[in-house]
MDAnalysis code that builds the backbone (N, CA, C; Angstrom):
import MDAnalysis as mda
import numpy as np

u = mda.Universe.empty(180, n_residues=60, atom_resindex=np.repeat(np.arange(60), 3), trajectory=True)
u.add_TopologyAttr("name", ["N", "CA", "C"] * 60)
u.add_TopologyAttr("resid", np.arange(1, 61))
u.add_TopologyAttr("resname", ["MET", "ASN", "ASN", "SER", "GLN", "GLN", "ASP", "ASP", "LEU", "GLN", "LYS", "TYR", "LEU", "GLU", "GLU", "LYS", "ALA", "LYS", "GLN", "GLU", "GLN", "GLU", "LYS", "LYS", "GLU", "GLU", "GLN", "GLU", "PRO", "GLU", "LEU", "LEU", "SER", "ALA", "TYR", "ASP", "ALA", "CYS", "VAL", "LEU", "LYS", "GLU", "SER", "ALA", "LYS", "ILE", "HIS", "GLU", "LEU", "ILE", "ALA", "GLU", "ALA", "GLN", "LYS", "ARG", "PRO", "LYS", "ASP", "ASP"])
u.atoms.positions = np.array([
    [41.678, -10.245, 1.041],
    [40.518, -11.033, 0.665],
    [40.791, -11.667, -0.698],
    [40.589, -12.983, -0.787],
    [40.849, -13.628, -2.073],
    [39.609, -13.597, -2.948],
    [39.742, -14.059, -4.179],
    [38.648, -14.001, -5.145],
    [37.429, -14.780, -4.685],
    [37.641, -15.923, -4.059],
    [36.529, -16.745, -3.592],
    [35.720, -15.994, -2.530],
    [36.404, -15.340, -1.619],
    [35.726, -14.577, -0.576],
    [34.982, -13.384, -1.171],
    [35.603, -12.736, -2.143],
    [34.954, -11.605, -2.799],
    [33.699, -12.053, -3.536],
    [33.795, -13.192, -4.221],
    [32.629, -13.721, -4.937],
    [31.505, -14.066, -3.958],
    [31.872, -14.699, -2.847],
    [30.869, -15.053, -1.836],
    [30.211, -13.803, -1.268],
    [31.017, -12.796, -0.994],
    [30.492, -11.544, -0.457],
    [29.570, -10.870, -1.476],
    [29.971, -10.858, -2.732],
    [29.163, -10.257, -3.791],
    [27.826, -10.973, -3.909],
    [27.857, -12.315, -3.897],
    [26.619, -13.094, -3.985],
    [25.722, -12.811, -2.784],
    [26.326, -12.721, -1.609],
    [25.563, -12.440, -0.393],
    [24.887, -11.075, -0.487],
    [25.628, -10.058, -0.905],
    [25.074, -8.710, -1.013],
    [23.976, -8.637, -2.074],
    [24.157, -9.337, -3.180],
    [23.128, -9.360, -4.219],
    [21.855, -10.033, -3.711],
    [22.019, -11.130, -2.969],
    [20.858, -11.833, -2.414],
    [20.135, -10.961, -1.404],
    [20.889, -10.255, -0.568],
    [20.271, -9.345, 0.420],
    [19.496, -8.240, -0.281],
    [20.054, -7.663, -1.313],
    [19.388, -6.599, -2.061],
    [18.108, -7.132, -2.705],
    [18.168, -8.348, -3.236],
    [16.999, -8.966, -3.850],
    [15.899, -9.188, -2.806],
    [16.269, -9.657, -1.610],
    [15.298, -9.884, -0.540],
    [14.650, -8.577, -0.103],
    [15.432, -7.531, 0.009],
    [14.896, -6.224, 0.394],
    [13.906, -5.711, -0.649],
    [14.228, -5.883, -1.921],
    [13.339, -5.440, -3.001],
    [12.029, -6.213, -2.958],
    [12.111, -7.534, -2.737],
    [10.896, -8.351, -2.659],
    [10.045, -7.934, -1.468],
    [10.701, -7.614, -0.369],
    [9.975, -7.191, 0.833],
    [9.223, -5.890, 0.567],
    [9.846, -4.954, -0.131],
    [9.195, -3.683, -0.468],
    [8.008, -3.919, -1.393],
    [8.173, -4.802, -2.372],
    [7.097, -5.077, -3.324],
    [5.907, -5.726, -2.632],
    [6.167, -6.540, -1.613],
    [5.083, -7.181, -0.871],
    [4.326, -6.159, -0.034],
    [5.004, -5.153, 0.462],
    [4.373, -4.163, 1.328],
    [3.511, -3.180, 0.538],
    [3.862, -2.885, -0.689],
    [3.132, -1.893, -1.483],
    [1.659, -2.243, -1.675],
    [1.312, -3.480, -2.055],
    [-0.119, -3.778, -2.212],
    [-0.901, -3.599, -0.916],
    [-0.296, -3.903, 0.221],
    [-0.977, -3.700, 1.491],
    [-1.271, -2.226, 1.709],
    [-0.316, -1.377, 1.392],
    [-0.537, 0.048, 1.558],
    [-1.632, 0.539, 0.628],
    [-1.627, 0.068, -0.586],
    [-2.657, 0.479, -1.532],
    [-4.022, -0.011, -1.085],
    [-4.087, -1.232, -0.601],
    [-5.384, -1.741, -0.184],
    [-5.877, -0.995, 1.051],
    [-4.983, -0.590, 1.933],
    [-5.388, 0.203, 3.095],
    [-5.902, 1.561, 2.632],
    [-5.242, 2.143, 1.655],
    [-5.685, 3.420, 1.087],
    [-7.057, 3.256, 0.431],
    [-7.189, 2.204, -0.373],
    [-8.465, 1.954, -1.039],
    [-9.585, 1.745, -0.022],
    [-9.298, 1.032, 1.057],
    [-10.306, 0.806, 2.084],
    [-10.737, 2.125, 2.706],
    [-9.791, 3.009, 2.939],
    [-10.100, 4.326, 3.509],
    [-10.961, 5.138, 2.546],
    [-10.616, 5.110, 1.274],
    [-11.384, 5.855, 0.265],
    [-12.805, 5.315, 0.183],
    [-12.943, 4.000, 0.188],
    [-14.270, 3.403, 0.106],
    [-15.101, 3.742, 1.334],
    [-14.468, 3.749, 2.496],
    [-15.168, 4.085, 3.743],
    [-15.673, 5.528, 3.697],
    [-14.814, 6.447, 3.269],
    [-15.206, 7.853, 3.184],
    [-16.276, 8.055, 2.119],
    [-16.172, 7.328, 1.030],
    [-17.171, 7.421, -0.030],
    [-18.533, 6.964, 0.489],
    [-18.556, 5.902, 1.273],
    [-19.811, 5.416, 1.846],
    [-20.424, 6.466, 2.765],
    [-19.583, 7.143, 3.558],
    [-20.075, 8.207, 4.445],
    [-20.717, 9.327, 3.624],
    [-20.077, 9.701, 2.537],
    [-20.590, 10.776, 1.682],
    [-21.939, 10.383, 1.084],
    [-22.053, 9.142, 0.633],
    [-23.324, 8.681, 0.060],
    [-24.431, 8.686, 1.110],
    [-24.092, 8.327, 2.350],
    [-25.083, 8.369, 3.426],
    [-25.553, 9.809, 3.669],
    [-24.613, 10.742, 3.707],
    [-24.967, 12.148, 3.920],
    [-25.834, 12.683, 2.781],
    [-25.522, 12.313, 1.560],
    [-26.318, 12.748, 0.411],
    [-27.728, 12.186, 0.513],
    [-27.827, 10.902, 0.880],
    [-29.146, 10.276, 1.000],
    [-29.965, 10.969, 2.081],
    [-29.345, 11.299, 3.221],
    [-30.051, 12.011, 4.292],
    [-30.501, 13.391, 3.827],
    [-29.645, 14.073, 3.116],
    [-29.968, 15.417, 2.643],
    [-31.124, 15.380, 1.655],
    [-31.190, 14.361, 0.826],
    [-32.262, 14.257, -0.163],
    [-33.602, 13.938, 0.493],
    [-33.598, 13.291, 1.662],
    [-34.835, 12.958, 2.369],
    [-35.453, 14.185, 3.022],
    [-34.627, 15.144, 3.404],
    [-35.127, 16.339, 4.096],
    [-35.901, 17.240, 3.139],
    [-36.939, 17.882, 3.664],
    [-37.651, 18.846, 2.810],
    [-36.747, 20.035, 2.513],
    [-36.903, 20.565, 1.329],
    [-36.072, 21.710, 0.942],
    [-36.582, 22.967, 1.608],
    [-35.661, 23.789, 2.069],
    [-36.029, 25.093, 2.653],
    [-36.113, 26.104, 1.522],
    [-37.261, 26.734, 1.370],
    [-37.438, 27.710, 0.289],
    [-37.121, 29.096, 0.750],
])
């Protein structure tokens, strides 16, 4: 393999690594937003249960 081929291969591998890193960075916010959506959904359920519990008469 001559120097030109090695340089081309190096550039190709660097570009591939850069693309993979960008792809990972794009996926992370989606995962976080899915997590946040789940947390918000569960939080809403908890608030509903608390509101229902507060409406009920207390058992003495």
